[in-house]
N, C-alpha and C positions, 0 to 999 in steps of 0.2 A: 348608887352602888350596884355592881353586878352580884347578882345572886349564885351562890355555889352550885354546882352542878347537883342535881337531885339523884339519889342513889336508890336503887331496889335491892332489897335483901331476897337472895333465893335460898330456899331450904331444900335439900336433897333428903329424901325419907327412904329408908331402905324397906326390905320386905316385912320386917316386923314392927314397922311404924315409928321407927326410933328415928329421930332428927339427927342429921350430921351436922358438921360444921357449916354454918350458914356463909354464904359468898355474896357479897355486894358487886353489883355492876351499874353501869350508866344507865339510867331510865331511858334515855334517848336511844339507847342501843335496843332495848326491848321494844320500844315503841315503833323503830324503823327497821326493825330486822329484815324485812322483805327487800328493802333497797340494798342492804349489804349483801344479803344472800344474791340478788340480782347482779351487784358489782363482782362479785366473787365469780359468778358463773361466766359473764362476760370475759373477765381476765382468763378464766380456764379455756374458753372456747377460741380465743385469740392466740393463745400459746399453743393449743392443739393444732390450730389452722398452720400456724408458721412451722410447726414440727413436720406437718404433712407436705407442706410446700417444699421444704428443705430435701425430704427424702424422695419426692419426685424429681427435682433438680438433680440430685446425685445420680439417680438411676438412670436420667436422661443423659447426663455427660458420660456415664459408664458405657450407655450403650452406643454413643457417638464415637468414643474412643475404640470400640470394639469394631465398629464399621470400617474407621478409617485404617485399623491396624489389617483388617482383612484384605481391603483395597492396595494398602502398599504390600502386602505380602503377594497379592496377584500380580503387580506390577514387577517386583522382583522375579516373579516365575516367567512372566513374559520376557523380560530382558534376557535371563539366562537361556531362554529358548531360541534367541535370535542368532543366526548362523552369521558371525562377523564377516566370513570369507565371501558369502553371497552378497553382503552390502557392499563390499570393496568391489567386488566384480561390477556391480551396477554401477558405481561411482565412477569406475574406469571406463565404462561406455560412455557415461555422459561426458567425461573427460575428452574422449576422443572427438565426440561430436561438436563440443564447444570448441576445441582445437580447430576443426574443420571450419568452424564459422570464423575464428580469428585469422585462419589463413586466408579465407576469402576478403575480410577487411584489410588485412596486411598488404595484400595484392593491391588494394586501391589506396596504399599509403597511410592507412590508419593503425596506430600500434594495438597490440593485442591489449584484451581487457586485463589478463593476468598471464605471467610467463608459465606459471605450473599450477596444475591443479591439486587439491587438498588430497584427491584420492590417486593421485599419479603414481606409476610403477615404482618409482625410486622413492617413494614415500612411505616409510615404514612404521612411522609413529602412530600411536593408536589416538584417535581424536574423538572427543565426546560428541554427541548429536547435535548439541547447540553449536560446537564450533563448526562442524561440518554443514549444517543449515544456514549458519551466518555467512559462511565462506560463499556458497553457492547462490545465496540471494544477493550478495555483492557483486558476484561474478556475472549473473544473468543481468542485474541491473545495469552494469557497465557495457555489457554486449548490446543490450536493448537500447541503451542511450546511443552508443556509436551508431547502430543501425537507423534509428530515428532521425538521426541528423545528418546520415550520408544521402545524398540525390541518388535513388534506385528506380529503373524503370523509365517510362516515357509519360510525360505529361498529357499526352493525347495518343491514342491508339489508331494512328492512321499509317499511310504508307510513307517510308523515308524515302524521298525524292532527290536527297543530296547529302552526302556524309562528309565527315570531318577531314580536312586536308585540301589537296590541290584539286581545282575543277576548272572547267571552261566557264567563261563570263557568260552567266546566263541572259545577259541583255544583248548579245548579238556580236560582242566584241570578239576579236581573235586571240586575245591574250588570256593566261592563265591566272587565275586568282587563288589565294587561300582562303577556304571556307573553314571557319572557326567553331563550327557546331553541327547541328543537325536540322535539316528542314523536313518537316512533318506535314503531308498535305491533309486537308480536312475540309469541310463544308464551313462556310462564312457563319460565325455565331456559336461554333461548337465550343464545349467548355474546356479549359485549360487549367489543369490541376498542379498544385506543388507536390513535389517529389521528396521531400523531407521537411522536418520542423523548422523553423527560422523565423527571421525577421524581414520586413520589408524594408529594403536599403534604398530604393529607388521605385518611383512609379509616376511614369510620365513620357513625354516625348524625348527620343534620344536619337538623333541623326537618322543614318539609314534604317536603324531598327523601327522606326516609327513609334507606335505606342509600345511601350516596353516597361518589364518589371524585373528587379534584381532582387532575389532573396539571399539574405546571408545565413549561412547555417554554422555548426559548430565543425571543429577541426579544420579550420581553413578552407571550407567550401562556400561557393556561391552558384548560384542558377541564374540564368538569365532568359526570358522568356519575350521574344518580339515579333512586330508585326500584327499585334493584336487590334481587334476591331474595338474592344471595350476594357477598361480596367476596372477591377471590383475591390481594389485594395488601395492602402494608401501608406506613406512611409511611417513606419514605426510599428506597424501592425504585427502581432504575433500570429504566425501561420502554423497550422496541424497538417499532417501528411494527408494528402489526398484533399485538401481543401481546394474548391474553385477559386481561382484568382483573377481570371479574366477569360476574354473570348477570342477565338481564331479570327484573323482578318487578314488584311492586306495593305496596312499603313506603312509608310517609309518606302525604302528600295526593295520592292516586292514585285512579281510577275503575275501573282493569284493568291487567294486565299491558303495561307499556310502557316505553320509555327516555326520560327527560328528558336533553336533551344541549345543553350551553352553551359557547361560545366567548367568552374573556375577552381582551382586549388591553391590557395597561397599567391594569389594573383596570376597564376599561369592558366591559359586556356586547355584543357585536356579533352581527349576523345569521349564524347557522353556515350559512346557504344560500350566502354568499358565498365558503364554503370547501368546497363540496362536489366542485369540479373545480379543476384549476389555470388552464385558460384562461377 
């Protein structure tokens, strides 16, 4: 059987040595009083630490809120100081420049990227900064796309020896023939470069063109490069602007090393000289 908990009687005596009412407590409490005091001390320290932590977190949050409030106030001040009339004037200038570029593209049969700019003179609505930047980002992206897929310039900077249109037969005949591209003279093996982004549609021997490459671009454009001594691409290759695709040669119906260069639009052969520059 379990023994009952032992009790210890404590007598409190006053200054006159008179005993007061005795108090009974558990004997284990008297024997282990150090452990109980240590436990209470640990609990007190934990509570004190938690209280300090909460105070510090609250102080940090107040400081962060104050900093954010100051920054927001500064931004409001900056926006109030923006001269909207000057901003509109700047966008009008940008619109005019983009309109000029669109005019150059339209002259080559390419539709403008957008019919009207967000900052145009007839535009009296107030747009947010996000709306304006989104508009011009799309606008410039479309212009860049049109230019990158439009064949501009010469695939080799040599002398143009024969232009687009009617010409005398270069092989000594007396008849006149129609020349459907440009002949550009150059040394044998000189690099020939692509004039726009596109995909190789044909790479091989094609009749009088000899070694020939045809690139397919966007907006209905194709370019043809003939009389090559070497072909450096194959059908299906994706080509970047200025990428070397072949070497000048004299294969096929040719009187000497040169490049025959054609520009096609929707299946029609057009004068490449209209595409030597953007303006």
